[in-house]
C-alpha positions in Angstrom: -31.8 34.1 56.6 -34.6 31.6 57.1 -37.7 31.7 55.0 -41.0 32.2 57.0 -43.1 29.1 57.1 -46.4 29.3 55.2 -49.2 27.8 57.2 -51.0 27.0 54.0 -48.4 24.6 52.8 -48.5 20.9 53.7 -45.8 20.0 56.2 -45.3 16.5 57.5 -44.4 17.2 61.1 -43.5 13.5 61.8 -40.8 13.7 59.3 -39.5 16.9 60.8 -39.5 15.5 64.3 -37.6 12.3 63.4 -33.8 12.4 63.8 -31.6 12.6 60.9 -30.6 9.0 59.9 -26.9 8.3 59.8 -25.4 6.3 56.9 -24.8 2.6 57.8 -21.2 1.6 58.4 -19.9 -0.9 55.8 -19.7 -4.5 57.1 -16.2 -5.9 56.8 -16.0 -9.1 54.8 -15.2 -12.3 56.7 -11.6 -13.4 56.2 -10.3 -16.6 57.9 -7.0 -16.6 59.6 -5.6 -19.3 57.4 -6.9 -17.8 54.2 -4.2 -16.3 51.9 -3.9 -12.5 51.9 -5.5 -11.2 48.7 -3.2 -9.2 46.6 -3.9 -5.5 46.0 -6.2 -4.7 43.1 -8.7 -7.5 43.7 -7.0 -10.1 41.4 -6.3 -13.7 42.3 -2.9 -14.5 44.0 -0.3 -15.9 41.8 1.7 -19.1 42.4 4.7 -17.1 43.5 2.7 -15.2 46.0 1.1 -18.3 47.4 4.5 -19.9 47.8 5.8 -16.8 49.5 2.9 -16.9 51.9 3.3 -20.6 52.5 7.0 -20.1 53.3 6.1 -17.3 55.7 3.5 -19.5 57.5 6.0 -22.3 57.7 8.5 -20.0 59.3 5.9 -18.7 61.8 5.0 -22.3 62.6 8.7 -23.3 63.1 9.0 -20.2 65.4 5.9 -21.3 67.4 7.3 -24.8 67.7 10.7 -23.6 68.9 8.9 -21.3 71.4 6.8 -24.3 72.6 9.9 -26.4 73.0 11.6 -23.6 75.0 8.5 -23.3 77.3 8.4 -27.0 77.7 12.1 -27.0 78.8 11.4 -24.2 81.2 8.4 -26.2 82.6 10.6 -29.3 83.1 13.3 -27.2 84.7 10.7 -25.7 87.1 9.3 -29.1 88.0 12.8 -30.4 88.6 13.6 -27.4 90.8 10.3 -27.9 92.7 11.2 -31.6 93.3 14.6 -30.9 94.5 13.3 -28.2 96.8 10.7 -30.6 98.2 13.4 -33.2 98.7 15.6 -30.8 100.6 12.7 -29.6 102.8 11.8 -33.2 103.7 15.3 -34.7 103.8 16.9 -32.0 106.0 14.7 -32.6 109.1 14.9 -36.4 108.6 18.7 -36.4 108.4 18.9 -34.0 111.4 16.8 -36.4 113.4 18.7 -39.5 112.3 22.1 -37.9 112.8 21.2 -36.7 116.3 19.9 -40.1 117.3 23.1 -41.7 115.9 25.3 -39.2 117.8 23.5 -39.9 121.1 23.7 -43.7 120.6 27.3 -43.7 119.7 28.1 -41.3 122.5 26.5 -43.6 125.0 28.3 -46.6 123.5 31.6 -44.8 123.6 31.1 -43.9 127.2 30.2 -47.5 128.1 33.2 -48.8 126.1 35.5 -46.3 127.8 34.2 -47.3 131.2 34.5 -51.0 130.3 38.0 -50.4 129.0 38.9 -48.7 132.3 37.5 -51.6 134.3 39.4 -54.0 132.1 42.6 -52.1 132.6 42.1 -52.3 136.4 41.5 -56.0 136.2 44.5 -56.4 134.0 46.6 -54.6 136.5 45.4 -56.7 139.3 46.2 -59.9 137.4 49.6 -58.7 136.5 50.3 -57.9 140.2 49.0 -61.3 141.2 51.1 -63.0 138.6 54.2 -61.1 139.7 53.5 -62.1 143.3 53.1 -65.8 142.5 56.2 -65.8 140.2 58.1 -64.2 143.1 57.6 -67.2 145.3 61.0 -69.0 145.6 60.6 -72.2 147.6 64.2 -73.1 147.0 65.4 -70.1 149.0 63.5 -71.1 152.1 65.5 -72.2 155.1 64.6 -74.8 157.7 64.2 -72.0 160.1 61.9 -69.8 158.0 60.1 -72.3 155.8 56.9 -72.4 157.8 56.6 -68.6 157.8 57.4 -68.5 154.1 54.9 -71.2 153.4 52.2 -69.3 155.2 53.0 -66.2 153.2 53.0 -68.2 150.0 49.6 -69.7 150.7 48.3 -66.2 151.4 49.7 -65.0 148.2 48.1 -67.9 146.3 44.8 -67.3 147.9 44.9 -63.6 147.0 45.8 -64.5 143.5 43.0 -67.1 143.3 40.5 -64.5 144.5 41.7 -62.0 141.9 41.4 -64.6 139.2 37.9 -65.7 140.2 36.8 -62.1 140.3 38.2 -61.5 136.9 36.5 -64.6 135.5 33.1 -63.5 136.8 33.6 -60.0 135.4 35.0 -61.0 132.0 33.5 -64.0 130.3 36.4 -64.0 127.9 38.6 -65.6 130.5 36.2 -68.6 130.6 36.6 -69.2 126.8 33.3 -67.5 125.8 33.2 -65.1 123.0 32.3 -61.6 124.2 31.2 -58.7 122.0 31.3 -55.0 122.7 28.2 -55.3 124.9 29.0 -58.6 126.6 29.1 -62.3 126.0 27.3 -63.5 122.8 25.8 -66.6 124.5 22.4 -66.0 126.1 22.2 -66.3 129.9 21.2 -69.7 131.1 22.0 -71.4 127.8 23.8 -74.7 128.4 26.9 -75.4 126.4 27.1 -78.7 124.5 29.7 -81.2 125.9 32.9 -81.2 124.0 32.6 -84.9 123.1 29.3 -84.1 121.3 30.5 -81.1 119.4 31.1 -81.6 115.7 29.3 -84.9 115.3 26.7 -85.6 112.6 23.1 -86.7 113.1 23.9 -90.3 112.1 26.8 -90.5 114.6 24.5 -89.0 117.3 21.8 -91.6 116.6 24.3 -94.5 116.8 25.7 -93.1 120.0 22.2 -92.8 121.5 21.5 -96.4 120.5 24.7 -97.6 122.0 23.9 -95.8 125.3 20.2 -97.0 125.5 20.3 -100.6 124.2 21.2 -102.1 127.6 18.1 -100.5 129.1 16.0 -101.8 126.1 17.2 -105.3 126.7 16.4 -105.2 130.4 13.0 -103.8 129.6 12.3 -106.7 127.1 13.4 -109.3 129.7 11.2 -107.8 132.3 8.2 -107.8 129.9 9.0 -111.5 129.0 9.2 -112.6 132.6 5.9 -110.8 133.4 4.2 -112.5 130.5 5.4 -115.9 131.5 4.2 -115.3 135.1 0.8 -114.2 133.9 0.2 -117.0 131.4 1.7 -119.9 133.5 -1.1 -122.3 134.5 
């Protein structure tokens, strides 16, 4: 039971109004991470304890290095995978475009070559028929009564064969001795071929040949100049 307060006694009301102060919490002492763990009892660590702690730290460091190397390998693997993925994403459309273009070009070339082969086969068939017709002409079998008629027929056969040959020469430059590639003759249109007697000659031979062809004209020109000079300077 509480004791009644005597008004005559001195009471410090400020102290009564103030809250009760709590005891201060103890401040932990600062301990660095790399500092050795103090042994129990507050005594200094022994050499064996320090060596044990050093061994532990070295093992932890080795584990950290191994983990770092593993993470580095994973990073390199991810970068390689990203590079290969980017190469695939950029290479696939490129190859599709190139292969599509190649297929179209080769398909057109194949169609043109097939059509050219068909035309060549037709021309070859016509030449063979013309050859057989010309080879079938036998003048020794003509009789005096029929030789004029046979001669007319033979001339007609020769004319038809000549027309077939000329048409084949115009169509196929190979028959004229020109080198023709898959898409036509290799020589440019309008290019004049060198004469056969000039082919294979060196520059010195060509110079000598030119001098041999032009010296008569040079002599005539010199004579004309001399006669003109005599006529001008004669008193």
